[in-house]
C-alpha positions in Angstrom: -30.2 20.9 26.6 -31.4 24.5 26.0 -33.6 23.4 23.0 -35.4 21.1 25.2 -35.6 23.7 27.9 -36.8 26.4 25.8 -39.8 24.4 24.7 -40.7 22.9 27.6 -39.3 23.4 31.3 -41.3 20.5 32.6 -40.3 18.1 29.8 -36.7 19.3 30.7 -37.4 18.6 34.5 -38.9 15.0 33.9 -35.9 14.4 31.5 -33.6 15.3 34.6 -35.4 13.1 36.7 -35.5 10.0 34.2 -31.6 10.5 34.1 -30.9 11.1 37.8 -33.2 7.9 38.8 -31.7 5.7 36.4 -28.3 6.7 36.9 -28.5 6.6 40.9 -29.8 2.7 40.5 -27.0 2.0 38.0 -24.2 4.0 39.9 -25.3 1.5 43.4 -24.7 -1.6 41.2 -21.2 -0.5 39.6 -19.9 0.4 43.2 -21.4 -2.8 44.2 -19.1 -4.4 41.3 -16.1 -2.1 42.5 -16.3 -3.1 45.7 -16.3 0.7 46.9 -20.0 1.5 48.2 -20.8 5.0 46.8 -17.7 5.7 44.8 -20.0 5.7 41.6 -22.7 7.7 43.1 -20.4 10.2 44.1 -18.8 10.5 40.7 -22.2 10.5 39.1 -24.0 12.9 41.3 -20.7 15.3 41.0 -21.1 15.3 37.2 -24.7 15.9 36.7 -24.4 18.7 39.4 -21.6 20.8 37.5 -23.4 20.1 34.3 -26.4 21.5 35.5 -24.4 24.5 37.3 -22.8 25.3 34.1 -26.0 24.9 32.0 -28.0 27.1 34.4 -25.1 30.2 34.6 -24.9 30.1 31.0 -28.1 30.4 30.4 -28.7 33.0 32.9 -31.3 30.7 35.3 -29.4 31.1 38.4 -32.1 33.5 40.0 -34.9 31.9 38.3 -33.9 27.9 39.8 -33.8 29.7 43.1 -29.5 29.7 43.4 -29.0 32.9 45.0 -29.2 34.8 48.4 -32.7 34.3 50.1 -34.5 37.5 49.8 -35.8 37.3 53.6 -33.9 37.9 56.6 -33.3 34.5 58.6 -35.0 36.0 61.9 -38.0 36.1 60.5 -37.6 32.2 59.4 -36.9 31.7 63.4 -32.8 31.2 61.9 -34.2 27.9 60.4 -33.6 26.5 64.3 -36.5 24.0 63.4 -34.6 22.8 60.2 -31.5 22.3 62.4 -33.7 20.4 64.9 -35.0 18.0 61.9 -31.5 17.4 60.5 -29.6 16.6 63.7 -32.3 14.9 66.0 -31.1 11.1 64.8 -27.5 12.0 66.1 -28.8 11.9 69.5 -30.6 8.0 68.7 -27.2 6.1 68.2 -24.2 6.8 65.7 -23.0 4.0 63.2 -19.1 3.9 64.6 -18.4 0.9 62.3 -18.3 3.1 59.2 -14.6 3.6 58.1 -13.3 6.9 57.1 -13.6 6.3 53.4 -17.0 5.0 53.7 -18.2 8.2 56.0 -16.4 10.8 53.2 -18.1 8.8 50.4 -21.5 8.4 51.9 -21.4 12.3 53.0 -20.5 13.6 49.6 -23.1 11.2 48.3 -26.0 12.6 50.1 -25.0 16.2 49.8 -25.0 15.3 46.0 -28.3 13.7 46.2 -29.9 16.9 48.4 -28.2 19.5 45.7 -30.0 17.4 42.6 -33.2 16.6 44.1 -33.6 20.6 45.1 -32.3 21.9 41.7 -34.5 19.1 39.7 -37.7 19.1 41.9 -38.1 22.6 43.7 -36.1 24.4 41.0 -36.9 23.1 37.3 -40.1 21.3 37.9 -41.4 23.6 40.2 -41.0 26.5 37.8 -41.8 24.8 34.7 -45.3 23.7 36.5 -45.6 27.4 37.6 -45.6 28.4 34.3 -48.8 26.6 33.1 -50.5 27.1 36.3 -50.7 28.6 39.8 -48.0 28.9 42.0 -50.0 27.2 45.0 -50.6 24.3 42.5 -47.0 24.0 41.5 -46.3 23.9 44.8 -48.6 21.3 45.4 -47.8 19.2 42.6 -44.0 19.2 42.8 -44.1 18.7 46.7 -46.2 15.4 46.1 -43.9 14.3 42.8 -41.0 14.6 44.8 -42.7 12.5 47.9 -43.8 9.8 45.3 -40.8 9.6 43.5 -39.1 8.1 46.8 -41.1 4.7 45.4 -38.2 3.9 43.4 -36.2 2.8 46.7 -38.9 -0.2 46.4 -36.2 -1.2 43.3 -33.4 -0.4 46.2 -33.8 -2.7 48.8 -36.4 -1.5 50.8 -39.5 -2.7 51.6 -42.7 -1.4 51.2 -43.5 -0.4 54.8 -40.1 1.7 55.1 -41.1 2.9 51.4 -44.8 4.4 52.5 -43.2 5.7 55.8 -40.8 7.6 53.5 -42.7 8.8 50.8 -45.0 10.1 53.7 -42.1 12.0 55.3 -40.6 13.3 51.9 -44.3 14.9 50.9 -44.2 16.6 54.4 -40.7 17.7 54.3 -41.4 18.7 50.7 -44.3 21.2 51.5 -41.9 22.8 53.9 -39.2 23.3 51.8 -41.3 24.4 49.0 -42.4 27.5 51.1 -39.1 28.2 52.1 -38.2 28.3 48.1 -41.1 30.5 47.2 -41.2 32.6 50.5 -37.7 33.6 50.2 -37.0 33.2 46.5 -34.0 31.0 47.0 -33.2 27.5 47.4 -29.8 27.8 49.1 -31.3 26.9 52.5 -33.2 23.9 51.2 -30.0 22.6 49.6 -28.1 22.7 53.0 -30.8 21.4 55.0 -31.3 18.3 52.2 -27.9 17.3 52.5 -27.4 17.6 56.3 -30.7 15.6 56.7 -29.7 13.3 54.4 -26.1 12.7 55.8 -27.4 12.3 59.4 -29.9 10.1 58.4 -27.8 7.8 56.3 -24.8 7.7 59.4 -27.1 7.3 62.5 -27.9 3.8 63.6 -30.9 4.8 65.5 -29.4 2.1 68.2 -30.8 4.2 71.1 -34.4 4.4 70.0 -34.7 0.7 68.8 -33.7 -0.5 71.8 -36.3 1.5 74.1 -39.2 0.4 71.4 -37.6 -3.1 70.4 -38.4 -2.6 66.8 -36.7 -1.1 64.0 -40.0 -0.6 62.1 -41.7 1.1 65.5 -38.5 3.4 65.8 -38.7 4.2 61.9 -42.4 5.0 62.6 -41.6 7.1 65.9 -39.5 9.3 63.5 -41.5 9.8 60.7 -44.1 10.9 62.8 -41.5 13.3 64.8 -40.5 14.6 61.1 -44.2 15.2 60.0 -45.1 17.0 63.3 -42.0 19.6 63.1 -42.2 20.0 59.2 -45.9 21.1 59.7 -45.8 23.1 62.5 -42.6 24.9 60.7 -44.6 25.3 57.4 -47.9 26.8 59.4 -45.2 29.3 61.0 -43.0 30.2 57.6 -47.0 30.5 56.1 -47.7 33.1 58.3 -44.3 34.7 59.1 -43.0 34.9 56.0 -43.8 37.9 53.2 -45.7 36.6 50.1 -43.2 37.3 47.1 -44.0 37.5 43.4 -41.6 35.1 41.8 -39.7 36.8 39.1 -36.5 35.0 37.0 
């Protein structure tokens, strides 16, 4: 791992993306085979996360990847209240009450694992790798778009093309917001927490109230997507003006 990282951090990030995407897809099939949803994914995510953390710590990359305390006060970021709104708004639209305790636990663990891995891969390794060869601005744009487009793999995991497009657009919008937080605060911690909460809440909510109100799940998904985009873009603009510019260092 160290040799590939030293040779090219971008190549290292791409390797992690391939392992992550292929691993998640394979683990879904394993979980289906053993009859315990998300069990294999939780194990895979945990193992991969531990390996990355050990590698980062031993290689002195914790601050380089943003695994450190934010350098900017929470007050300047409105105490991240917009993130709380984005992460929990679907709770008020209907909770799936048919989920068992085991399913709830595994689903939550899986989503937090996904949140950590996607943040450390896309806004950690990939961003820093691109930033070494270009400007920070270009690295932000490329890594954010890559993060969003990467969700196209869900086409192979049961999503239809319309759902996938909606998810990609939302992911790009949220990606820019999280990327700005990572750059301006020097930390991924807030991004990791938000990503895990957002994924978990989205997976646990049925959106039944909204679906019943508009008469269609597709329409409900579209309305939610628009709300995510509006809030994330507005917050991104605010953060761009409110948070101090920072020089990235290792």
